[in-house]
N, C-alpha and C positions, 0 to 999 in steps of 0.2 A: 504493499500499497503505499509506504513512504517513497518508493521507488518512481511506481506511477505518479505520485504527486509531483515529485522534481520532475519529471519530463513533462507534465503539465504547464508547471510556473516555465521551463525554460522555452517550450513550446510560447507562451502565452509575452514572454520577453520578446522572442526574434518577431512572433507576429505583430506584437506594437512597434517596434522597431522599424519594420517595414511599413508602416500605415504613417508613422511619421513620416519617414523618410519622403513619401510620394507627398504628403501635404506640404511640410518643406521644398520641396524641388517644384512642387507644381505642376508634375507630370512623373508617368514611369516612363522610363529609357532602358531598352533593355539593353542598350550598352553601357550603363553604369555597372560596375564589378560589385556594388556595392550587395544586389541582388543575386548576383550567382555565388560569391562567399559564403550570405545569410542563407541561401538554399543550400548548399551545398554542408552548411554548420548542423542545418535541421535534419539533413538526412541521419548523420553521423551522430547527434546527439540525443535525436526526440525518435525518429522512425526505426533505425536500425536498434537501439535498447529497448524499445519498443518490442518489435518482433521478437527478441530473447526472452521478455516477459512473457508473450503471448503463448511460446513454446516449452515455458517455464525452465529454458536454457540458464544457468548462472555460472557456468567454468569455461574456463577455455584449457584443454589438453589435460586437466585435472587440476588447472589452478582458479580459483573461486578470484572474480573481478566485479562480479556486480553489487557485492555487496560495499564495495567503492564508488558507486554509482551517485550518493548523493553530495560525496566530497570531490568527484571529478566533475559532474556538473555543476556545482559551485563556486570552483575554480575555472570551468568554459564563461559560464556566466561574468563572472570579473573580466574576464580576458575580452568577452565580446563588447561588454559596455566602454572597456577602454579604447578597444577597435573602432566603435561608433564613436568616441569623443575623439579619437583621432581625425578621423574625416570631418567632425563640427570644429576642430578649431583650423583646419585648414583653410585659409581666406580663399574666397571663390574669385574666379578669373572672371569679372563682369564685360571684357569684351566679346563683341559678337563674333560667332562663327564665320570663319571662311566659306563662303558658299561653291570655290572653284578653288581646284589644284594649279597650282605655282607651274606653269610653262617652263622651265628650265630648259635652257640654251640645249643645242644640237650636239655641241662637243662634248657636255655632261651626260645628256642621255648616253652617248655613243659610248663614254665610258662605264657607265655604272653596267650598261647591258654587258658587256666585255666582262667587267668584274662581276657579275653575277653568274654569266656562264661559267667561269673559272671555279669561282667557290662552290658550282652546285656539282661540276665534274670531280674536283677533288674532293668533297663531303662524299660524293657517292663510292668515288673509290678507296679511301678510307674506310668506310665502313662496311662496305662488301669485303674489302680485305681481311677486317677483322670477321666476319662471320664465317669467311672461307677457312682462315686459321681456327677457328674454331670446330669446322667438322660440318660447317652447313651447305649445304647446297645451293649457291644463286640461283639456280632453276627454280628452286623450292623456293627461294624468298620472293620471287618476281613471279609466280603464281599462285599465292596462298595456301601451298602445301599442295595443291595436284600434282604437279608433275616434280620430277627429280628426287621424289621420295620415297624411293623403293625399297632400299635399308636404312636401319634406324640410324643414327650419327652416333660414330663413336666420340664423345667430347673430348675433345684436345685442349689441356688448359696453355692459355698464351700469355705474355708478360706485356703486349700492345693492347689490353683494354681499352685506353685512352681512344683507341681508333674509332671505337663505335661509338663515342661523344661527339664524333662530327656529321652522325645524321641528323643533329640537332642544327647543324651550323645550314643544313640543307634545306630549311624553312624559311629564313631570310633571303638565300636565294631564289627560291620559287614566288618568295611574295614580292622578289624587286622585277623578277619576268612579268610577273601580272600588272606592275604597276607603270612598267616602263617600254615595254615591247607590244606595240599597236599593232604588228603586221606578224604573221607566222604563230597564232594563237593555238593552233591543232597539235603543234611542237611543244608551246607552254602547259596545254593540256598533257601532254605525252609525259612531259616528264614529271608534273606531279601526281601521275599514277602512279609513275617509278616509285618516286619516294613515300606515296602513301601504302602501295604493296609492301613496301619493305619494312616501313613501321608497324605495320599490320601484323606481315610476319616476323616481326622479331621479338613478338608477344609483350611489346611494353604497348600498356594500355593508355598512360599519359600522353606517348612521344605519339599515338597514333593520332590523338585528339589534338594535338597542337597541331600537326601538319593538317589536318584536314578543317577545324574550325578556324585555324588563323587567316585564310585566304577569304574565307566566307566574311568573318569580320573585317578584313580589311575593304572589300565589295562596298560593304553599309558604311563604313566610315570616310573612305574616301568620294562616296557620291552623298554623301548628307541624307542617306533614308535611312529608314528602320525598318526591318522586317516585318511582315502581318502577325494579329495573332497565330493564325492559323499555319504561318510557317515556321515559327517560334516553336507550336507544338509539336509540327515534324518532325523539326530540327533534334527536340528533344528525345522523339522516339527513336530516332533513327543512332542517336548517339547512345540510348539506352542497347539497343540492340545491339551495334558495333560493341559497345562496351562488354556486354555480355557475351556474345561472340568470341573476342578477343581471350576473356577468361576463361572460357568454355575449353580452347584449343592451344593455347597457349601452352601449356608442357608438350602435347602431342607436336606443335610448331617447334619447338627446341630441340622434341628429340628426334626430329628428323623423319619421320612416318606421315602418310597421307591424310587425312581431315576428311570424317564421314560426317556431313552435314544430315544424316538422318537421325544420328543423337539430340537435335537440337528438340527442345521441348520447351514449355513453359515453365514447368518445374526445374528443369537444368540451366537455364537462364535468370531465375531468380536467386538460385545458390550462388551463380557466377557474380550475379549483382549486390547479392548481400555481401561477398566475399569482398568487394570493394568498398564499401562504404560500413560495415561493421571492427573499424581501425575504433572503435571508443575504448574497447575491451584492454588493449596493453595503455590507453591514457588514463582510465580509470586504475588501473594498477601500478602506473606511475606514480599518480598523486597518490595515493594509498603506503605505500613503501618509502615514497622521497618526501623528508626527510629522514623517517622513522629509523628505518633499516638500512637505507641505501644513501650515499654522501651525494650531495648537489654534484655536477660537474664541472663548476666554477669556471667556466670558459675554455674548457678543453677543446672542445667544439670547434672553437674557433681556431683552434691552432690545428686541427683536424684539416681545413682549408689548404695550408702548406705543404701538409703532409700529401694531401690527395693530388697534388698539381706534378708531383715527381713522379713521373712515369714506372711501373715496374722492370720493365726495361733497364734503365736506370738505377736503380735501388728494388734489388730482386728479391731482397727478404723486407721488404715494407711493410711493417703493421698496418692492418685494417684499420685502426684506429686508435688514439693515443686514450688511455683508459676503458674502461668496459662501456660495451654500448649498451644502453638501456636494456633491450631483453637479455644479453649476458647478466646484467645485474640482477634483473627480478627473476627468471629462469632458470637461468644458468646455462642457456642456450641460445641461439641467435632466433631460432622459429623461423628460418627464411623465407622470405617473403611477406612478413608480418608489418606493418608499419600503424606509427599514430599521426595527427594531426600536429599542424604545424605548431601550434601554442604549446604540445608535447615539450616539444625541443627549448622552447623558451622556458619552461618550469625544470624540466632537467638540468637545465644550465644554472639558473640562479631562485629559482623557486616560484613563487608568487609575485616578487617584485620583477622577476625575467618576463612574468608572462603579462604583465600590465604593461612593460617599457614596451617589450616587442610588439605586442597588440596593438599598442598607439601608435606608435612607427608604422608596423602597415597598415592601422587604417588611413593615416597621415599620406604614405607615399601614394597609395591606390586613389585616394580624391584628389591629389595634386594633380598624377598624371590623367586622370580622366578629364578634370578643369581646363588642362593648358593643350593637350596634344590631340584633342578632338577638336581643338579649334583654330589649329592651324591648315596651313594650304601646303602642309611640306610630305611630302610623299614618307621619305625617309621615316618622321616623326608618326606617320599615321602606320605604318609598318610595325614600328617599334611598339605601339599601342597594342595592334592586332597579334601579336606575338604575345607580350603581357598577360593578356586575356586569356590566351590558350592554354597560358603556362600556370595561372590559376589552380586549375584543376590539380596538378602536382603540388604547387606550392602549398596550398591548405592541406591537402591529404596524407603526404609525407614529409613529416618534419625530419628535415636533417641541414645541420648548416651548410657542412661541405657540400653534397648535392647541390645543394640551392648556388652556389657558386661558380661549380664547375658547368652550371644548367647557365647559368646569366653569360659567362664567358664566352661560350660556344653558340650560345644564340644570337648575345647583345653585340658582342664583339665584333662582328663583322660589319654591322651597321658601324658602330662606332668609328672602326677604319673609314671607311669608305666616307664618311662624314668628314674626316681628315685630311683625305687625299683626295677628294672628288674637285675636277675644277669648275668650280661655281662663278659665277658673273660677280662684280662687285655687286649691284644692285642687289643682287640677292643676298648678299652675305649681311649685308646691310640693313634688310628687311627686317619683319616681323617675323616673317616664317623662319627664319633660323635663329631665333632669338630664344629657342628652347634649350 
Protein backbone atom coordinates (compact mmCIF):
# COMPACT_ATOMS: atom_id res chain seq x y z
CA UNK A 1 0.00 0.00 0.00
CA UNK A 2 2.84 2.40 0.84
CA UNK A 3 4.53 1.66 -2.49
CA UNK A 4 1.30 2.32 -4.41
CA UNK A 5 0.85 5.62 -2.55
CA UNK A 6 4.42 6.63 -3.44
CA UNK A 7 3.80 5.88 -7.11
CA UNK A 8 0.55 7.89 -6.99
CA UNK A 9 2.33 10.90 -5.45
CA UNK A 10 5.09 10.63 -8.06
CA UNK A 11 2.58 10.52 -10.92
CA UNK A 12 0.71 13.55 -9.52
CA UNK A 13 3.94 15.58 -9.29
CA UNK A 14 4.87 14.68 -12.88
CA UNK A 15 1.37 15.47 -14.12
CA UNK A 16 1.23 18.83 -12.32
CA UNK A 17 4.66 19.80 -13.66
CA UNK A 18 3.60 19.05 -17.24
CA UNK A 19 0.36 21.02 -16.85
CA UNK A 20 2.20 23.97 -15.30
CA UNK A 21 4.81 23.86 -18.07
CA UNK A 22 2.13 24.03 -20.75
CA UNK A 23 0.37 26.91 -18.97
CA UNK A 24 3.58 28.92 -18.59
CA UNK A 25 4.70 28.26 -22.18
CA UNK A 26 1.13 28.85 -23.44
CA UNK A 27 1.48 25.94 -25.86
CA UNK A 28 2.55 22.34 -26.18
CA UNK A 29 5.71 22.04 -28.28
CA UNK A 30 6.68 18.47 -29.07
CA UNK A 31 10.23 19.70 -29.78
CA UNK A 32 10.59 20.81 -26.16
CA UNK A 33 12.83 18.23 -24.43
CA UNK A 34 10.94 18.71 -21.16
CA UNK A 35 8.08 16.47 -22.31
CA UNK A 36 10.33 13.69 -23.56
CA UNK A 37 12.40 13.71 -20.36
CA UNK A 38 9.32 13.73 -18.12
CA UNK A 39 7.72 10.96 -20.17
CA UNK A 40 10.79 8.77 -19.79
CA UNK A 41 10.85 9.38 -16.04
CA UNK A 42 7.16 8.46 -15.84
CA UNK A 43 7.82 5.12 -17.54
CA UNK A 44 10.78 4.36 -15.27
CA UNK A 45 9.53 5.58 -11.88
CA UNK A 46 5.74 5.07 -12.14
CA UNK A 47 4.63 2.68 -14.86
CA UNK A 48 7.38 0.04 -14.64
CA UNK A 49 7.35 -0.36 -10.81
CA UNK A 50 3.54 -0.45 -10.89
CA UNK A 51 3.76 -3.38 -13.33
CA UNK A 52 5.99 -5.16 -10.81
CA UNK A 53 3.45 -4.49 -8.05
CA UNK A 54 0.64 -5.89 -10.22
CA UNK A 55 2.40 -9.22 -10.68
CA UNK A 56 3.77 -9.32 -7.14
CA UNK A 57 7.45 -9.13 -8.11
CA UNK A 58 9.72 -7.69 -5.42
CA UNK A 59 13.21 -8.94 -6.28
CA UNK A 60 15.72 -9.15 -9.09
CA UNK A 61 17.80 -12.32 -9.24
CA UNK A 62 17.10 -12.95 -5.58
CA UNK A 63 17.91 -9.41 -4.42
CA UNK A 64 14.98 -7.60 -2.75
CA UNK A 65 14.58 -4.11 -4.21
CA UNK A 66 10.96 -2.98 -3.83
CA UNK A 67 11.46 -2.31 -0.11
CA UNK A 68 13.55 0.69 -1.21
CA UNK A 69 10.80 2.15 -3.45
CA UNK A 70 9.72 4.93 -1.02
CA UNK A 71 13.30 6.12 -0.55
CA UNK A 72 14.14 5.73 -4.25
CA UNK A 73 11.13 7.71 -5.46
CA UNK A 74 11.76 10.37 -2.82
CA UNK A 75 15.28 10.86 -4.15
CA UNK A 76 13.85 10.94 -7.69
CA UNK A 77 11.22 13.55 -6.80
CA UNK A 78 13.86 15.78 -5.19
CA UNK A 79 16.06 15.41 -8.27
CA UNK A 80 13.16 16.02 -10.65
CA UNK A 81 12.09 19.18 -8.84
CA UNK A 82 15.70 20.37 -9.09
CA UNK A 83 15.59 19.60 -12.83
CA UNK A 84 12.42 21.69 -13.21
CA UNK A 85 13.97 24.56 -11.23
CA UNK A 86 17.07 24.43 -13.44
CA UNK A 87 14.89 25.06 -16.47
CA UNK A 88 12.89 27.72 -14.64
CA UNK A 89 15.99 29.76 -13.76
CA UNK A 90 17.27 29.63 -17.33
CA UNK A 91 16.71 33.05 -18.89
CA UNK A 92 14.39 32.79 -21.85
CA UNK A 93 15.67 34.02 -25.18
CA UNK A 94 13.00 36.50 -26.26
CA UNK A 95 14.13 37.07 -29.82
CA UNK A 96 11.84 35.76 -32.52
CA UNK A 97 12.69 32.46 -34.13
CA UNK A 98 14.08 32.64 -37.64
CA UNK A 99 11.70 31.33 -40.26
CA UNK A 100 14.34 30.76 -42.95
CA UNK A 101 17.70 29.03 -43.00
CA UNK A 102 20.82 31.02 -43.71
CA UNK A 103 21.92 30.50 -47.30
CA UNK A 104 25.67 30.03 -47.02
CA UNK A 105 28.06 30.80 -49.86
CA UNK A 106 28.90 28.10 -52.40
CA UNK A 107 32.46 27.60 -51.15
CA UNK A 108 31.25 26.74 -47.65
CA UNK A 109 28.59 24.34 -49.00
CA UNK A 110 31.11 22.43 -51.11
CA UNK A 111 33.52 22.23 -48.18
CA UNK A 112 30.81 20.96 -45.80
CA UNK A 113 29.59 18.30 -48.25
CA UNK A 114 33.12 16.98 -48.77
CA UNK A 115 33.68 16.97 -45.03
CA UNK A 116 30.42 15.05 -44.50
CA UNK A 117 31.30 12.39 -47.09
CA UNK A 118 34.79 11.87 -45.67
CA UNK A 119 33.37 11.68 -42.14
CA UNK A 120 30.69 9.19 -43.19
CA UNK A 121 33.08 6.89 -45.07
CA UNK A 122 35.64 7.00 -42.26
CA UNK A 123 32.99 6.30 -39.60
CA UNK A 124 31.55 3.33 -41.51
CA UNK A 125 34.99 1.85 -42.17
CA UNK A 126 35.94 2.10 -38.48
CA UNK A 127 32.69 0.65 -37.15
CA UNK A 128 32.50 -2.18 -39.70
CA UNK A 129 36.15 -3.00 -39.06
CA UNK A 130 35.39 -3.40 -35.38
CA UNK A 131 32.38 -5.66 -36.00
CA UNK A 132 34.38 -7.74 -38.46
CA UNK A 133 37.25 -8.08 -35.97
CA UNK A 134 34.82 -9.35 -33.34
CA UNK A 135 33.68 -12.10 -35.72
CA UNK A 136 30.47 -10.66 -37.18
CA UNK A 137 29.62 -10.82 -40.86
CA UNK A 138 29.29 -7.49 -42.68
CA UNK A 139 26.53 -9.00 -44.84
CA UNK A 140 24.68 -9.91 -41.66
CA UNK A 141 25.08 -6.34 -40.37
CA UNK A 142 23.71 -4.86 -43.58
CA UNK A 143 20.74 -7.25 -43.89
CA UNK A 144 19.55 -7.28 -40.27
CA UNK A 145 20.49 -10.93 -39.87
CA UNK A 146 18.75 -12.24 -43.00
CA UNK A 147 21.92 -13.11 -44.90
CA UNK A 148 25.46 -14.07 -43.94
CA UNK A 149 24.33 -15.55 -40.62
CA UNK A 150 24.51 -19.27 -41.40
CA UNK A 151 27.05 -20.07 -38.68
CA UNK A 152 27.15 -18.77 -35.09
CA UNK A 153 29.74 -16.10 -34.42
CA UNK A 154 32.88 -17.19 -32.63
CA UNK A 155 33.30 -14.00 -30.64
CA UNK A 156 36.80 -12.63 -30.82
CA UNK A 157 38.11 -10.24 -28.24
CA UNK A 158 39.70 -7.12 -29.66
CA UNK A 159 41.60 -4.20 -28.16
CA UNK A 160 40.06 -1.87 -30.73
CA UNK A 161 36.73 -1.29 -29.00
CA UNK A 162 37.02 2.46 -29.62
CA UNK A 163 36.43 1.84 -33.35
CA UNK A 164 32.78 1.01 -32.60
CA UNK A 165 32.30 4.54 -31.21
CA UNK A 166 32.71 5.99 -34.70
CA UNK A 167 29.23 4.74 -35.61
CA UNK A 168 27.96 7.70 -33.58
CA UNK A 169 30.01 10.05 -35.78
CA UNK A 170 28.05 8.81 -38.78
CA UNK A 171 24.98 10.57 -37.36
CA UNK A 172 26.23 14.17 -37.86
CA UNK A 173 27.59 13.10 -41.26
CA UNK A 174 24.13 11.93 -42.37
CA UNK A 175 22.49 15.11 -41.05
CA UNK A 176 25.02 17.26 -42.90
CA UNK A 177 24.11 15.48 -46.12
CA UNK A 178 20.40 16.00 -45.48
CA UNK A 179 21.00 19.67 -44.68
CA UNK A 180 23.33 20.70 -47.51
CA UNK A 181 22.84 18.22 -50.34
CA UNK A 182 19.95 19.36 -52.49
CA UNK A 183 20.72 17.01 -55.38
CA UNK A 184 21.35 13.29 -55.18
CA UNK A 185 18.75 12.70 -52.51
CA UNK A 186 18.52 9.01 -53.42
CA UNK A 187 22.16 8.40 -52.51
CA UNK A 188 21.67 10.34 -49.25
CA UNK A 189 18.76 8.12 -48.27
CA UNK A 190 20.83 5.08 -49.26
CA UNK A 191 23.64 6.20 -46.92
CA UNK A 192 21.09 6.76 -44.17
CA UNK A 193 19.69 3.25 -44.70
CA UNK A 194 23.15 1.71 -44.40
CA UNK A 195 23.88 3.52 -41.13
CA UNK A 196 20.42 2.65 -39.77
CA UNK A 197 20.83 -1.05 -40.62
CA UNK A 198 24.26 -1.23 -38.99
CA UNK A 199 22.97 0.47 -35.84
CA UNK A 200 19.97 -1.87 -35.67
CA UNK A 201 22.11 -4.95 -36.30
CA UNK A 202 24.63 -3.91 -33.66
CA UNK A 203 21.93 -4.46 -31.03
CA UNK A 204 22.28 -0.96 -29.58
CA UNK A 205 18.77 0.35 -29.00
CA UNK A 206 19.78 3.90 -28.13
CA UNK A 207 22.16 4.24 -31.09
CA UNK A 208 19.38 3.06 -33.41
CA UNK A 209 16.97 5.61 -31.91
CA UNK A 210 19.57 8.35 -32.34
CA UNK A 211 20.28 7.44 -35.98
CA UNK A 212 16.62 7.22 -36.99
CA UNK A 213 15.12 10.01 -34.88
CA UNK A 214 17.72 12.75 -35.44
CA UNK A 215 16.93 13.31 -39.16
CA UNK A 216 13.21 13.52 -38.31
CA UNK A 217 13.89 16.12 -35.61
CA UNK A 218 16.10 18.07 -38.02
CA UNK A 219 13.37 18.12 -40.66
CA UNK A 220 10.90 19.81 -38.33
CA UNK A 221 13.51 22.05 -36.73
CA UNK A 222 14.82 23.31 -40.07
CA UNK A 223 11.38 23.93 -41.58
CA UNK A 224 9.98 25.55 -38.43
CA UNK A 225 7.02 23.16 -38.49
CA UNK A 226 5.73 20.66 -35.97
CA UNK A 227 4.31 17.15 -36.57
CA UNK A 228 0.59 16.57 -36.22
CA UNK A 229 -0.72 14.62 -33.23
CA UNK A 230 -1.39 11.51 -35.30
CA UNK A 231 2.14 11.74 -36.73
CA UNK A 232 3.56 11.89 -33.20
CA UNK A 233 1.45 8.92 -32.13
CA UNK A 234 2.51 6.95 -35.20
CA UNK A 235 6.15 7.82 -34.50
CA UNK A 236 5.85 6.67 -30.89
CA UNK A 237 4.24 3.41 -32.01
CA UNK A 238 6.96 2.73 -34.56
CA UNK A 239 9.62 3.57 -31.98
CA UNK A 240 7.97 1.17 -29.54
CA UNK A 241 7.96 -1.61 -32.15
CA UNK A 242 11.56 -0.90 -33.14
CA UNK A 243 12.85 -0.93 -29.56
CA UNK A 244 10.99 -4.17 -28.89
CA UNK A 245 12.32 -5.86 -32.05
CA UNK A 246 15.90 -4.91 -31.16
CA UNK A 247 15.37 -6.10 -27.60
CA UNK A 248 14.03 -9.46 -28.78
CA UNK A 249 16.79 -10.15 -31.29
CA UNK A 250 19.84 -8.29 -29.93
CA UNK A 251 21.38 -11.47 -28.50
CA UNK A 252 20.56 -13.38 -31.66
CA UNK A 253 22.20 -10.71 -33.78
CA UNK A 254 25.28 -10.62 -31.60
CA UNK A 255 25.50 -14.42 -31.81
CA UNK A 256 25.50 -14.16 -35.59
CA UNK A 257 22.45 -16.37 -36.17
CA UNK A 258 19.56 -15.61 -38.51
CA UNK A 259 16.57 -13.96 -36.82
CA UNK A 260 13.15 -15.58 -36.88
CA UNK A 261 10.40 -12.96 -37.01
CA UNK A 262 7.74 -15.62 -36.33
CA UNK A 263 8.60 -15.52 -32.61
CA UNK A 264 7.40 -11.92 -32.36
CA UNK A 265 4.09 -11.51 -30.56
CA UNK A 266 2.59 -9.03 -28.11
CA UNK A 267 3.88 -10.80 -25.00
CA UNK A 268 7.48 -11.01 -26.21
CA UNK A 269 7.34 -7.36 -27.29
CA UNK A 270 6.07 -6.24 -23.88
CA UNK A 271 8.79 -8.24 -22.14
CA UNK A 272 11.41 -6.59 -24.35
CA UNK A 273 9.92 -3.15 -23.67
CA UNK A 274 9.82 -3.76 -19.91
CA UNK A 275 13.49 -4.70 -20.02
CA UNK A 276 14.23 -1.19 -21.30
CA UNK A 277 12.21 0.70 -18.68
CA UNK A 278 12.54 -1.44 -15.54
CA UNK A 279 15.83 0.28 -14.73
CA UNK A 280 14.25 1.56 -11.53
CA UNK A 281 15.26 -1.51 -9.50
CA UNK A 282 19.03 -0.87 -9.52
CA UNK A 283 18.34 2.76 -8.68
CA UNK A 284 16.15 1.76 -5.73
CA UNK A 285 18.85 -0.56 -4.42
CA UNK A 286 21.43 2.16 -5.01
CA UNK A 287 19.58 4.62 -2.79
CA UNK A 288 18.93 1.93 -0.19
CA UNK A 289 22.51 0.73 0.17
CA UNK A 290 24.42 4.00 -0.34
CA UNK A 291 25.84 5.34 1.96
CA UNK A 292 24.51 2.91 4.60
CA UNK A 293 26.50 -0.08 3.35
CA UNK A 294 28.46 1.30 0.40
CA UNK A 295 30.36 4.65 0.43
CA UNK A 296 29.81 7.35 -2.16
CA UNK A 297 32.10 7.34 -5.20
CA UNK A 298 33.22 10.91 -4.46
CA UNK A 299 33.99 11.90 -8.07
CA UNK A 300 35.82 8.77 -9.25
CA UNK A 301 33.36 8.65 -12.14
CA UNK A 302 34.88 11.85 -13.52
CA UNK A 303 38.37 10.36 -13.37
CA UNK A 304 37.04 7.37 -15.31
CA UNK A 305 36.51 9.74 -18.24
CA UNK A 306 40.27 10.04 -18.67
CA UNK A 307 40.73 6.27 -18.52
CA UNK A 308 37.97 5.57 -21.04
CA UNK A 309 39.63 7.73 -23.69
CA UNK A 310 42.77 5.56 -23.62
CA UNK A 311 42.31 2.68 -26.11
CA UNK A 312 43.01 -0.90 -24.99
CA UNK A 313 45.49 -1.09 -27.85
CA UNK A 314 47.66 1.41 -25.96
CA UNK A 315 46.88 0.28 -22.38
CA UNK A 316 46.18 -3.44 -22.63
CA UNK A 317 45.42 -4.00 -18.94
CA UNK A 318 43.35 -0.85 -18.56
CA UNK A 319 40.87 -1.20 -15.66
CA UNK A 320 37.21 -1.08 -16.58
CA UNK A 321 36.65 1.60 -13.95
CA UNK A 322 38.25 3.24 -10.94
CA UNK A 323 36.66 1.79 -7.85
CA UNK A 324 33.74 -0.60 -8.05
CA UNK A 325 30.85 -0.13 -10.43
CA UNK A 326 27.49 0.32 -8.77
CA UNK A 327 26.47 -3.24 -9.64
CA UNK A 328 29.69 -4.75 -8.32
CA UNK A 329 29.25 -2.79 -5.11
CA UNK A 330 25.60 -3.79 -4.64
CA UNK A 331 25.44 -7.33 -6.00
CA UNK A 332 29.02 -8.53 -6.23
CA UNK A 333 28.74 -8.79 -10.04
CA UNK A 334 28.04 -6.48 -12.94
CA UNK A 335 24.65 -7.96 -13.95
CA UNK A 336 25.62 -7.33 -17.58
CA UNK A 337 23.12 -5.30 -19.54
CA UNK A 338 21.48 -3.74 -16.47
CA UNK A 339 21.55 0.02 -15.99
CA UNK A 340 20.05 2.81 -13.92
CA UNK A 341 18.79 6.32 -14.84
CA UNK A 342 21.05 9.35 -15.05
CA UNK A 343 20.27 10.70 -11.59
CA UNK A 344 21.55 7.38 -10.19
CA UNK A 345 25.01 8.39 -11.37
CA UNK A 346 24.73 11.75 -9.62
CA UNK A 347 23.58 10.02 -6.42
CA UNK A 348 26.36 7.40 -6.51
CA UNK A 349 29.00 10.11 -6.84
CA UNK A 350 27.88 12.68 -4.25
CA UNK A 351 24.60 11.55 -2.69
CA UNK A 352 21.48 13.69 -2.53
CA UNK A 353 23.46 16.92 -3.05
CA UNK A 354 25.00 15.45 -6.19
CA UNK A 355 21.50 14.57 -7.39
CA UNK A 356 20.21 18.09 -6.73
CA UNK A 357 23.14 19.86 -8.42
CA UNK A 358 23.40 17.39 -11.32
CA UNK A 359 19.69 17.53 -12.14
CA UNK A 360 19.62 21.34 -11.82
CA UNK A 361 22.44 21.61 -14.36
CA UNK A 362 20.68 19.07 -16.60
CA UNK A 363 17.48 21.13 -16.54
CA UNK A 364 19.31 24.40 -17.14
CA UNK A 365 21.34 23.10 -20.12
CA UNK A 366 18.43 21.41 -21.91
CA UNK A 367 16.27 24.52 -21.48
CA UNK A 368 19.11 26.78 -22.70
CA UNK A 369 19.60 24.68 -25.82
CA UNK A 370 15.87 24.68 -26.51
CA UNK A 371 15.56 28.46 -26.12
CA UNK A 372 18.57 29.28 -28.28
CA UNK A 373 19.26 26.59 -30.86
CA UNK A 374 15.73 26.36 -32.29
CA UNK A 375 15.70 30.13 -32.91
CA UNK A 376 18.70 30.16 -35.18
CA UNK A 377 18.88 29.85 -38.93
CA UNK A 378 22.24 28.09 -38.68
CA UNK A 379 22.00 24.53 -39.98
CA UNK A 380 24.90 23.37 -37.82
CA UNK A 381 23.12 24.56 -34.69
CA UNK A 382 19.92 22.80 -35.72
CA UNK A 383 21.88 19.62 -36.43
CA UNK A 384 23.43 19.80 -32.95
CA UNK A 385 20.00 20.23 -31.39
CA UNK A 386 18.60 17.29 -33.36
CA UNK A 387 21.42 15.04 -32.13
CA UNK A 388 20.97 16.28 -28.56
CA UNK A 389 17.24 15.54 -28.65
CA UNK A 390 17.77 12.02 -29.99
CA UNK A 391 20.50 11.35 -27.43
CA UNK A 392 18.20 12.15 -24.50
CA UNK A 393 16.96 8.54 -24.51
CA UNK A 394 20.49 7.34 -23.77
CA UNK A 395 21.34 10.15 -21.35
CA UNK A 396 18.22 9.73 -19.22
CA UNK A 397 18.11 5.92 -19.17
CA UNK A 398 21.80 5.07 -18.90
CA UNK A 399 23.70 6.67 -16.02
CA UNK A 400 27.41 6.66 -16.84
CA UNK A 401 29.57 9.78 -16.78
CA UNK A 402 32.39 8.21 -18.82
CA UNK A 403 29.97 6.90 -21.47
CA UNK A 404 28.33 10.33 -21.74
CA UNK A 405 31.72 11.96 -22.31
CA UNK A 406 32.68 9.49 -25.05
CA UNK A 407 29.30 9.85 -26.80
CA UNK A 408 29.47 13.65 -26.70
CA UNK A 409 32.96 13.71 -28.23
CA UNK A 410 32.09 11.32 -31.06
CA UNK A 411 28.67 12.87 -31.80
CA UNK A 412 29.31 16.58 -31.38
CA UNK A 413 33.08 16.66 -31.96
CA UNK A 414 32.73 16.53 -35.77
CA UNK A 415 30.32 19.49 -35.68
CA UNK A 416 32.60 21.51 -33.39
CA UNK A 417 35.57 20.79 -35.64
CA UNK A 418 33.60 21.75 -38.74
CA UNK A 419 32.59 25.09 -37.21
CA UNK A 420 36.25 25.88 -36.60
CA UNK A 421 37.50 25.06 -40.10
CA UNK A 422 34.62 25.80 -42.47
CA UNK A 423 35.42 28.86 -44.65
CA UNK A 424 32.40 31.06 -43.88
CA UNK A 425 31.93 34.59 -45.14
CA UNK A 426 32.64 37.63 -42.96
CA UNK A 427 28.96 38.56 -43.07
CA UNK A 428 28.05 35.15 -41.67
CA UNK A 429 30.66 35.22 -38.90
CA UNK A 430 29.34 38.54 -37.62
CA UNK A 431 25.68 37.63 -37.92
CA UNK A 432 23.52 36.52 -35.00
CA UNK A 433 23.18 33.10 -36.62
CA UNK A 434 26.69 32.24 -35.48
CA UNK A 435 26.44 33.82 -32.05
CA UNK A 436 25.53 30.65 -30.16
